[in-house]
C-alpha positions in Angstrom: 0.0 0.0 0.0 1.4 3.4 -0.8 2.0 6.0 1.8 -1.2 7.7 3.0 -3.4 5.5 0.8 -7.1 5.0 1.2 -9.0 1.9 0.5 -11.0 2.1 -2.7 -14.3 0.2 -2.8 -15.1 0.4 0.9 -18.8 0.9 1.6 -20.3 3.0 4.3 -20.8 1.3 7.7 -23.9 -0.8 8.0 -25.8 -1.4 11.3 -26.6 -5.0 10.3 -25.2 -7.0 13.2 -27.2 -8.4 16.1 -25.9 -7.1 19.5 -23.0 -8.8 21.2 -23.4 -10.1 24.7 -23.1 -7.4 27.4 -19.9 -7.6 29.4 -19.9 -6.0 32.8 -21.5 -2.6 33.0 -20.1 -1.4 29.7 -21.9 -1.1 26.4 -20.4 -0.4 23.0 -21.3 2.8 21.2 -21.9 1.1 17.9 -21.4 -2.4 16.5 -21.5 -2.6 12.7 -19.6 -3.6 9.6 -18.5 -2.4 6.1 -18.1 -4.3 2.9 -14.7 -4.2 1.3 -13.4 -6.3 -1.6 -16.6 -8.4 -1.3 -15.9 -9.2 2.3 -17.5 -8.1 5.5 -15.3 -6.4 8.1 -16.9 -6.2 11.5 -16.0 -3.8 14.2 -17.3 -2.2 17.4 -16.7 1.3 18.9 -16.3 2.2 22.5 -15.7 5.3 24.6 -16.4 8.8 23.4 -18.1 8.8 19.9 -16.8 12.3 19.3 -13.3 11.6 20.7 -10.0 11.2 19.1 -10.0 7.9 17.1 -7.8 5.1 18.3 -7.9 1.7 16.6 -7.2 -1.3 18.8 -5.7 -4.5 17.2 -6.9 -7.4 19.3 -4.9 -10.4 20.4 -4.9 -14.0 19.2 -7.4 -15.6 19.7 -9.7 -12.6 20.2 -12.3 -10.3 18.7 -13.9 -6.9 18.8 -15.3 -7.7 22.2 -12.1 -7.5 24.1 -10.9 -4.1 25.2 -9.8 -2.2 28.3 -12.1 -0.2 30.6 -14.7 1.7 28.7 -15.2 4.4 31.3 -11.4 5.3 31.2 -11.6 5.4 27.4 -14.6 7.7 27.5 -13.2 9.9 30.3 -9.9 10.5 28.4 -11.8 11.5 25.2 -10.9 8.6 23.0 -13.1 6.8 20.4 -11.8 3.2 20.5 -12.5 1.1 17.4 -11.9 -2.6 17.5 -11.9 -4.5 14.2 -12.4 -8.3 13.9 -9.5 -9.5 11.8 -10.5 -11.7 8.7 -12.0 -15.0 9.9 -12.3 -13.8 13.5 -15.6 -12.9 15.1 -18.0 -11.6 12.5 -15.4 -10.7 9.8 -15.3 -12.9 6.7 -12.3 -15.1 6.2 -9.6 -14.1 3.7 -7.6 -17.0 2.3 -3.8 -16.6 1.9 -3.8 -13.2 3.6 -0.5 -11.8 4.9 0.4 -9.2 7.4 0.7 -6.7 4.6 -3.0 -7.0 3.8 -4.0 -5.5 7.2 -3.3 -1.8 6.4 -5.9 -2.0 3.6 -8.6 -3.3 5.9 -7.8 -0.7 8.5 -7.9 2.1 5.9 -11.2 0.8 4.6 -12.8 1.0 8.0 -11.3 4.4 8.7 -12.5 5.7 5.3 -16.0 4.3 6.0 -16.1 6.2 9.2 -14.8 9.4 7.7 -11.6 9.3 9.8 -8.4 10.6 8.1 -5.8 10.4 10.9 -5.8 8.2 14.0 -3.7 6.3 16.5 -3.3 2.5 16.7 -2.6 0.3 19.7 -2.3 -3.4 19.8 -2.2 -6.0 22.6 -0.5 -9.4 22.5 -1.1 -10.9 19.0 -2.2 -7.5 17.8 1.5 -6.3 18.0 2.4 -7.3 14.4 -0.6 -5.5 13.1 0.4 -2.3 14.8 3.7 -2.4 13.1 2.2 -3.2 9.8 -0.2 -0.3 10.2 2.5 2.1 11.1 4.6 1.0 8.1 1.7 0.9 5.6 -0.2 4.1 6.5 2.6 6.5 7.6 0.7 9.7 6.7 -2.5 8.7 8.5 -1.2 7.3 11.8 -0.3 9.9 14.4 1.2 7.4 16.9 1.4 3.6 17.5 1.7 1.5 20.6 2.4 -2.2 21.2 1.4 -3.3 24.7 2.7 -6.8 25.5 2.8 -7.2 21.7 4.3 -10.0 19.8 7.5 -9.3 17.9 9.2 -11.1 15.0 9.9 -14.7 16.1 13.2 -14.7 14.3 14.5 -11.9 16.6 17.4 -13.1 18.9 16.0 -15.1 21.8 12.5 -14.3 20.8 11.0 -17.5 22.1 13.0 -17.8 25.3 10.7 -17.7 28.3 7.6 -18.8 26.3 5.3 -21.1 28.3 5.1 -24.7 27.2 1.5 -24.6 25.9 2.2 -21.5 23.8 5.6 -22.8 22.6 3.9 -25.9 21.2 1.0 -23.9 19.6 3.5 -21.5 17.9 5.6 -24.4 16.6 2.6 -26.1 15.1 1.1 -22.9 13.7 4.4 -22.1 12.0 5.4 -25.5 10.6 2.1 -27.5 10.4 -0.9 -25.1 10.4 -3.4 -27.7 9.4 -2.2 -30.0 12.2 -2.5 -27.0 14.6 -6.1 -26.4 13.6 -7.0 -30.1 13.9 -5.3 -30.3 17.3 -7.2 -27.2 18.5 -10.5 -28.6 17.3 -9.9 -31.9 19.0 -8.4 -30.8 22.3 -9.2 -27.2 23.2 -11.8 -25.6 21.0 -12.6 -22.1 22.3 -16.1 -22.1 20.9 -17.1 -25.5 22.3 -15.9 -24.9 25.8 -14.6 -21.3 26.3 -14.2 -21.7 30.0 -12.0 -24.8 29.6 -10.0 -23.0 26.9 -9.5 -20.0 29.3 -8.2 -22.2 32.1 -5.7 -24.0 29.8 -4.6 -20.9 28.0 -3.9 -19.0 31.2 -2.2 -21.9 33.0 1.4 -21.0 32.3 1.2 -17.3 32.7 3.1 -15.4 35.5 1.6 -14.9 39.0 0.6 -11.3 38.4 -1.3 -12.4 35.3 -3.1 -15.1 37.3 -4.3 -12.4 39.7 -5.5 -10.2 36.9 -7.5 -12.8 35.0 -9.1 -14.1 38.3 -11.0 -10.8 38.4 -14.6 -11.4 37.3 -14.8 -8.5 34.8 -11.5 -9.5 33.1 -12.3 -13.2 33.0 -15.8 -12.5 31.6 -14.3 -10.4 28.8 -11.7 -13.0 27.9 -14.1 -16.0 27.9 -16.6 -14.1 25.7 -13.9 -12.9 23.2 -12.4 -16.4 23.0 -15.8 -17.9 22.1 -16.5 -15.1 19.7 -13.2 -15.4 17.9 -14.2 -18.8 16.5 -17.8 -17.9 15.7 -17.3 -19.0 12.1 -14.7 -21.7 12.8 -11.0 -22.1 13.6 -9.4 -21.2 10.3 -9.3 -17.4 11.0 -7.6 -17.8 14.4 -5.2 -20.5 13.0 -4.1 -18.3 10.1 -3.8 -15.4 12.5 -1.2 -17.2 14.6 0.5 -18.6 11.6 1.0 -15.1 10.1 2.6 -13.9 13.4 5.1 -16.8 13.1 6.2 -15.8 9.6 8.5 -13.1 8.5 6.6 -9.8 8.6 7.5 -8.7 5.1 8.6 -5.1 5.7 11.6 -3.3 7.2 10.9 -2.1 10.8 13.5 0.6 10.2 11.1 2.3 7.8 8.5 3.1 10.5 8.6 6.8 11.1 5.6 7.6 13.4 6.0 7.9 17.2 6.0 4.3 18.4 5.5 3.3 22.0 6.2 -0.1 23.6 5.0 -1.3 26.9 6.2 -4.7 28.1 6.5 -6.7 31.3 9.8 -8.5 32.1 8.0 -11.6 33.2 5.8 -12.0 30.1 5.5 -15.7 29.4 3.3 -15.2 26.3 5.2 -12.7 24.3 8.7 -12.8 25.8 10.4 -9.5 26.5 13.2 -10.2 24.0 10.6 -9.5 21.2 10.0 -6.0 22.7 13.6 -5.2 23.1 14.3 -6.1 19.5 11.4 -3.8 18.3 12.7 -1.0 20.5 16.2 -1.3 19.0 15.0 -1.5 15.4 12.2 1.0 15.1 13.7 4.5 14.9 11.2 6.7 16.7 10.5 4.2 19.5 10.0 4.9 23.2 9.9 1.7 25.4 8.6 1.3 28.9 9.7 -2.0 30.4 7.8 -3.0 33.6 9.7 -4.9 36.2 7.7 -7.8 37.6 4.9 -7.4 35.2 3.6 -10.3 33.1 1.4 -10.3 30.0 -2.0 -9.0 31.2 -0.9 -5.5 32.6 -2.7 -3.9 29.6 -6.0 -3.7 31.5 -4.6 -1.9 34.5 -2.1 0.3 32.7 -4.6 1.4 30.0 -5.0 5.0 31.5 -1.2 5.6 31.2 -1.0 3.9 27.7 -3.9 5.9 26.4 -2.7 9.2 27.8 0.7 8.7 26.1 -0.9 8.0 22.8 -3.3 11.0 23.0 -0.5 13.3 24.0 1.0 13.0 20.5 -2.0 14.8 18.8 
């Protein structure tokens, strides 16, 4: 995609989706979709509908349902837009997609909403999509942030410290994606038993993360988003993880927007070596490394992360 490009052929947003389940005391401002390249791209908006736009790239597996505290987002004057990636949630599957396809989808939604410039933040598996956005849309993105975000797996020591369950999943997704999808369907399908998936997925995280996900409001969000991520089957989630395991396809050194990294030094899902590599490679990068923090700090540090992003406007 050329610098500052828009996405030709995107339709205006359509209010054609049934409501998602309520989570906690928060409600979304709007849940809808656009049509782009004969595909549905679903998304939800939270916070202040007239606020400064921030696109959130969700994790893997996840969906538009997972986001930090809505009241904080609203109080800080942000309009948070969460897009279901292809094949996840209510968005249509896109065969053979790569990371480089993502900026087009992001631009299509922004165009449909009449948004010219915006910030982008990603959590966990959303990290690669933040980098792809910043690279592919340099004249539209005012700032980017990766919070506990995944980095290139070929970075030095990138997989050191990864929990056993995640290490096995990543290896299968990278080298045998069909086997990974079959194994997930047979042993730990998020849609069939989201509570069981939650328990297994969280088992090898650090003690601070265990305390975070034990909170009812966090657990409910995660269980709901895991189930929603595979609403239309496992292939979207399986391809999402496989994409993160491959070369990203663009030079990180070409990213020019302000780029913020937040990462815990006891992250057992996206090891800190990934974040250190990004911090050393992206030119305009400011990194905050959190001693003793694990993977799930995003929910509690959201006020600080959002304030930092909004300060770049």
